C-alpha positions as CSV (number, residue, x, y, z in Angstrom):
1,M,-11.7,2.5,53.8
2,L,-11.8,4.9,50.9
3,L,-15.1,6.3,49.8
4,R,-16.2,5.5,46.3
5,C,-18.5,7.3,43.9
6,P,-21.9,5.6,44.1
7,N,-22.3,6.1,40.3
8,C,-19.0,5.1,38.7
9,H,-17.3,3.5,41.7
10,S,-14.2,5.7,41.3
11,H,-11.9,6.8,44.2
12,D,-11.1,10.0,42.3
13,L,-13.1,12.3,44.6
14,G,-12.2,15.9,45.3
15,K,-13.3,18.0,48.3
16,V,-15.3,21.0,47.3
17,G,-16.5,22.2,50.7
18,T,-17.1,21.1,54.3
19,N,-18.5,17.5,54.0
20,Q,-18.9,17.9,50.2
21,L,-17.1,15.7,47.6
22,Y,-17.1,15.9,43.8
23,C,-16.5,12.9,41.4
24,W,-14.1,13.9,38.7
25,H,-15.2,11.0,36.4
26,C,-19.0,11.4,36.3
27,Y,-19.3,14.9,37.7
28,I,-21.7,14.3,40.6
29,E,-21.5,16.0,44.0
30,M,-22.3,14.4,47.3
31,T,-22.5,15.4,50.9
32,I,-21.1,13.1,53.5
33,D,-21.3,12.5,57.2
34,G,-18.1,10.6,58.2
35,S,-18.0,7.8,55.7
36,D,-21.7,7.8,54.9
37,I,-23.1,9.5,51.9
38,Q,-26.1,11.7,52.8
39,N,-27.1,13.3,49.5
40,I,-26.1,13.0,45.9
41,Y,-26.5,15.7,43.2
42,Q,-26.0,16.1,39.5
43,V,-24.3,19.4,38.7
44,E,-26.2,21.1,35.9
45,E,-24.7,23.3,33.2
46,D,-25.8,26.5,35.0
47,G,-24.2,25.3,38.2
48,S,-27.5,24.3,39.9
49,L,-27.8,20.9,41.6
50,T,-30.4,18.2,40.9
51,S,-31.0,15.5,43.5
52,L,-30.1,12.0,42.6
53,N,-31.0,10.6,46.0
54,D,-33.9,8.5,44.7
55,L,-31.5,6.7,42.4
56,F,-28.7,5.9,44.8
57,L,-29.9,6.1,48.4
58,D,-32.3,3.6,50.0
59,E,-34.0,6.2,52.3
60,P,-34.5,9.9,51.9
61,S,-32.1,11.9,54.0
62,N,-34.9,14.3,55.1
63,P,-38.3,12.6,55.1
64,Q,-40.0,15.9,55.6
65,E,-39.0,16.8,52.0
66,Y,-41.2,14.0,50.6
67,T,-45.0,13.7,50.8
68,A,-46.7,10.4,51.3
69,L,-48.8,9.0,48.5
């Protein structure tokens, strides 16, 4: 099974590091574990990453990062 981009559903993903993929269509980066997406980021103009986990993932990958309301 090929992994698809969770945003644009493209198969056109490039490997940018160990367990890191980049979508060439919508310019998001994701970390994977096997065939599971762990984190999703938008690459900003300055090269920094902004998390998109709250938009695409059901559960936070690291619950300690989030505080309870």
